[in-house]
C-alpha positions as CSV (number, residue, x, y, z in Angstrom):
1,X,22.5,18.5,-17.5
2,X,21.4,21.5,-18.4
3,X,18.0,22.2,-20.1
4,X,16.7,25.8,-20.3
5,X,20.2,27.7,-18.8
6,X,22.9,26.4,-17.0
7,X,22.2,24.1,-13.9
8,X,25.8,23.5,-12.3
9,X,28.9,25.7,-11.6
10,X,32.0,24.4,-9.8
11,X,33.7,27.0,-7.4
12,X,37.1,27.8,-7.2
13,X,37.7,24.5,-4.5
14,X,36.2,22.4,-7.5
15,X,32.9,21.8,-5.5
16,X,30.0,21.8,-7.9
17,X,26.9,24.2,-7.0
18,X,23.9,24.7,-8.3
19,X,23.2,27.8,-10.0
20,X,20.1,29.9,-10.7
21,X,17.8,28.7,-14.3
22,X,15.5,31.4,-15.8
23,X,13.3,28.2,-17.0
24,X,13.1,26.6,-13.4
25,X,12.5,29.8,-11.8
26,X,9.4,31.0,-14.8
27,X,7.9,27.2,-14.1
28,X,7.4,27.9,-10.3
29,X,6.5,31.3,-10.6
30,X,3.7,30.3,-13.1
31,X,2.4,27.4,-10.6
32,X,2.6,29.8,-7.8
33,X,0.2,32.2,-9.9
34,X,-2.6,29.8,-10.2
35,X,-2.8,28.9,-6.9
36,X,-5.5,30.6,-4.5
37,X,-4.3,32.9,-1.5
38,X,-6.2,34.7,0.4
39,X,-5.7,38.7,0.0
40,X,-2.7,40.9,1.8
41,X,-5.9,42.5,4.0
42,X,-7.5,39.3,4.8
43,X,-7.9,39.2,8.8
44,X,-8.9,35.6,9.5
45,X,-12.2,33.9,10.5
46,X,-13.6,32.5,13.4
47,X,-16.6,29.5,12.9
48,X,-18.0,26.7,14.6
49,X,-16.1,23.6,14.8
50,X,-17.2,19.9,14.2
51,X,-14.6,17.4,15.1
52,X,-15.7,13.5,13.8
53,X,-13.3,11.0,15.3
54,X,-14.0,7.5,14.0
55,X,-17.8,8.7,14.9
56,X,-17.0,10.5,17.8
57,X,-18.4,13.6,17.9
58,X,-17.1,16.9,19.7
59,X,-18.5,20.1,18.8
60,X,-16.4,23.5,19.4
61,X,-15.0,26.8,17.7
62,X,-11.8,27.9,15.7
63,X,-10.1,31.4,15.6
64,X,-7.6,31.7,12.8
65,X,-5.3,34.7,11.9
66,X,-3.1,33.8,9.0
67,X,0.5,33.4,10.1
68,X,-0.2,34.8,13.2
69,X,-2.6,32.4,15.7
70,X,-4.7,29.7,15.0
71,X,-6.8,28.5,18.2
72,X,-9.1,25.5,18.3
73,X,-11.3,24.9,21.8
74,X,-12.7,21.3,21.6
75,X,-14.8,21.2,25.2
76,X,-14.0,18.0,26.4
77,X,-11.7,16.7,23.9
78,X,-8.4,14.9,24.6
79,X,-5.9,17.7,24.3
80,X,-3.7,15.8,21.9
81,X,-7.0,15.1,19.7
82,X,-7.2,19.3,19.6
83,X,-3.6,20.2,19.4
84,X,-4.2,17.9,16.1
85,X,-7.1,19.4,14.9
86,X,-5.2,22.8,15.5
87,X,-2.4,21.7,13.7
88,X,-4.0,20.8,10.9
89,X,-6.1,24.0,10.4
90,X,-2.9,26.4,11.1
91,X,-1.2,24.2,8.1
92,X,-4.1,24.7,5.9
93,X,-3.9,28.6,6.8
94,X,0.0,28.9,6.0
95,X,-0.7,27.4,2.9
96,X,-3.4,29.7,1.9
97,X,-2.3,32.8,3.2
98,X,-1.2,35.9,1.7
99,X,2.9,35.1,-0.3
100,X,3.9,37.0,-3.0
101,X,6.6,34.7,-4.8
102,X,9.8,37.1,-4.4
103,X,8.8,37.0,-0.7
104,X,8.7,32.9,-0.8
105,X,10.3,30.8,-3.5
106,X,11.9,33.5,-5.4
107,X,14.3,34.1,-2.6
108,X,15.4,31.0,-3.4
109,X,18.2,29.3,-6.4
110,X,15.8,27.5,-8.6
111,X,17.2,24.8,-10.9
112,X,16.0,21.8,-12.6
113,X,17.3,18.3,-11.3
114,X,20.7,17.9,-13.0
115,X,20.4,14.1,-12.0
116,X,16.9,13.9,-14.1
117,X,16.9,13.2,-18.1
118,X,14.6,15.9,-20.0
119,X,14.1,13.4,-22.6
120,X,12.8,11.0,-20.4
121,X,9.6,12.7,-19.0
122,X,8.2,12.0,-15.5
123,X,4.4,11.4,-15.3
124,X,4.2,14.2,-12.6
125,X,6.8,16.8,-14.3
126,X,10.0,17.8,-14.0
127,X,11.4,18.1,-10.8
128,X,12.8,21.8,-9.4
129,X,15.3,22.1,-6.8
130,X,15.2,24.5,-4.4
131,X,18.6,25.8,-2.8
132,X,19.2,28.3,0.2
133,X,16.6,28.0,2.5
134,X,16.3,26.0,5.8
135,X,14.7,23.0,4.0
136,X,15.8,21.0,1.8
137,X,13.1,21.5,-0.9
138,X,11.6,20.4,-4.5
139,X,8.7,20.6,-6.6
140,X,7.5,18.5,-9.6
141,X,5.3,20.8,-12.1
142,X,3.3,19.6,-14.9
143,X,0.5,21.7,-16.9
144,X,1.3,24.5,-14.5
145,X,0.4,22.9,-11.5
146,X,2.3,21.3,-8.6
147,X,2.2,17.7,-8.7
148,X,4.4,16.9,-6.0
149,X,6.3,18.8,-3.0
150,X,9.0,17.6,-1.5
151,X,10.3,19.0,2.1
152,X,13.2,17.9,4.4
153,X,12.8,19.0,8.1
154,X,16.3,19.1,9.8
155,X,16.8,16.5,12.2
156,X,13.0,14.8,11.7
157,X,12.0,13.3,8.7
158,X,11.2,13.7,4.7
159,X,7.6,14.4,3.2
160,X,6.3,14.0,-0.1
161,X,3.2,15.7,-1.0
162,X,1.4,14.1,-4.3
163,X,-1.0,16.3,-5.4
164,X,-4.1,14.4,-7.3
165,X,-6.9,17.1,-7.7
166,X,-7.4,20.8,-7.8
167,X,-10.7,22.7,-7.1
168,X,-11.2,26.3,-8.9
169,X,-12.0,29.2,-6.4
170,X,-14.3,31.9,-7.3
171,X,-11.3,34.2,-8.4
172,X,-10.5,31.6,-11.1
173,X,-7.3,30.4,-9.2
174,X,-7.0,26.7,-7.9
175,X,-6.3,24.9,-4.3
176,X,-5.6,21.3,-3.9
177,X,-8.5,19.6,-2.8
178,X,-6.8,16.0,-2.5
179,X,-3.5,15.0,-1.8
180,X,-0.9,12.4,-0.3
181,X,1.4,13.1,2.3
182,X,4.0,10.3,2.6
183,X,6.9,10.6,5.8
184,X,10.0,8.9,5.3
185,X,12.7,8.2,7.5
186,X,15.8,10.4,7.4
187,X,17.8,8.3,5.3
188,X,14.6,8.2,2.6
189,X,15.1,4.3,2.8
190,X,11.9,3.6,4.9
191,X,7.8,4.8,5.0
192,X,7.2,6.1,8.2
193,X,3.4,7.1,7.3
194,X,0.7,8.1,5.2
195,X,-2.2,10.8,5.5
196,X,-4.5,11.4,2.5
197,X,-6.5,15.0,2.7
198,X,-9.9,15.9,1.0
199,X,-10.7,19.4,1.6
200,X,-14.0,21.3,0.9
201,X,-14.4,24.9,0.8
202,X,-17.1,27.5,0.9
203,X,-17.5,31.0,-0.3
204,X,-18.1,33.5,2.8
205,X,-18.0,37.4,1.9
206,X,-15.8,37.0,-1.2
207,X,-13.1,34.9,0.6
208,X,-12.8,31.2,0.0
209,X,-12.8,29.4,3.6
210,X,-12.5,26.2,4.7
211,X,-15.8,23.8,5.0
212,X,-14.8,20.3,5.2
213,X,-11.2,18.8,5.9
214,X,-11.0,15.2,5.7
215,X,-7.8,13.4,7.1
216,X,-7.5,9.1,6.7
217,X,-4.2,7.7,8.1
218,X,-2.6,4.7,9.2
219,X,-2.8,3.7,12.8
220,X,-2.5,0.5,15.2
221,X,-2.9,-1.9,11.9
222,X,-5.9,0.2,10.4
223,X,-6.7,3.1,9.0
224,X,-8.5,5.9,11.0
225,X,-10.5,8.5,9.4
226,X,-11.2,12.1,11.0
227,X,-13.2,14.6,9.6
228,X,-13.5,18.5,10.6
229,X,-16.5,20.3,9.2
230,X,-16.2,24.1,9.6
231,X,-18.9,26.1,9.3
232,X,-21.1,29.2,10.7
233,X,-17.9,31.3,9.8
234,X,-17.4,34.8,10.5
235,X,-14.8,37.0,8.8
236,X,-12.5,38.9,10.8
237,X,-10.9,42.5,10.2
């Protein structure tokens, strides 16, 4: 199917390949422009960190430099638990780091999913495929916002981030404050895990910084919750 520009083209050997669709590109560019990002010169932050793991409290610190380093120190905590906290604060920092469209999604071929019928509106908007990157990726976008983000990591698993709520930053931009991550087996036939994330932020020295990150996930026949509270921020230069 072709909507808003040519979506598919056959090469000399008859294989079908996706080509860039200006309408799909503009849809992604607009959604990207509405997301809150730290400015290019932001040096990161230091802060106190409180981890509540199902009622077990551990105090420590975090130091995050966007796209370079994230260090979490939770004295006395199990190393695996400390790495869990570090990885989730690092991931959040990666999403907040300065990222021009032209240097990110804009580098890829952007096209609407040719297997979807645009006359049958999906409740989370049209699906845009990103072709040419290391990961197989796609977005669903509705009302200028990402509603779902799909990634397939080679030789590991595929995952879909379903965004349920956005909050507005002081500069009028937005960031996802509640989303659900679903993990699938490589063949896509089985759900192998789900995590619910709720984020809260605080303005410090003109920057929007993480204040609370609550994660709930299935484990050993039940649902566990861990809450990271970040406070007493110091912005680094």
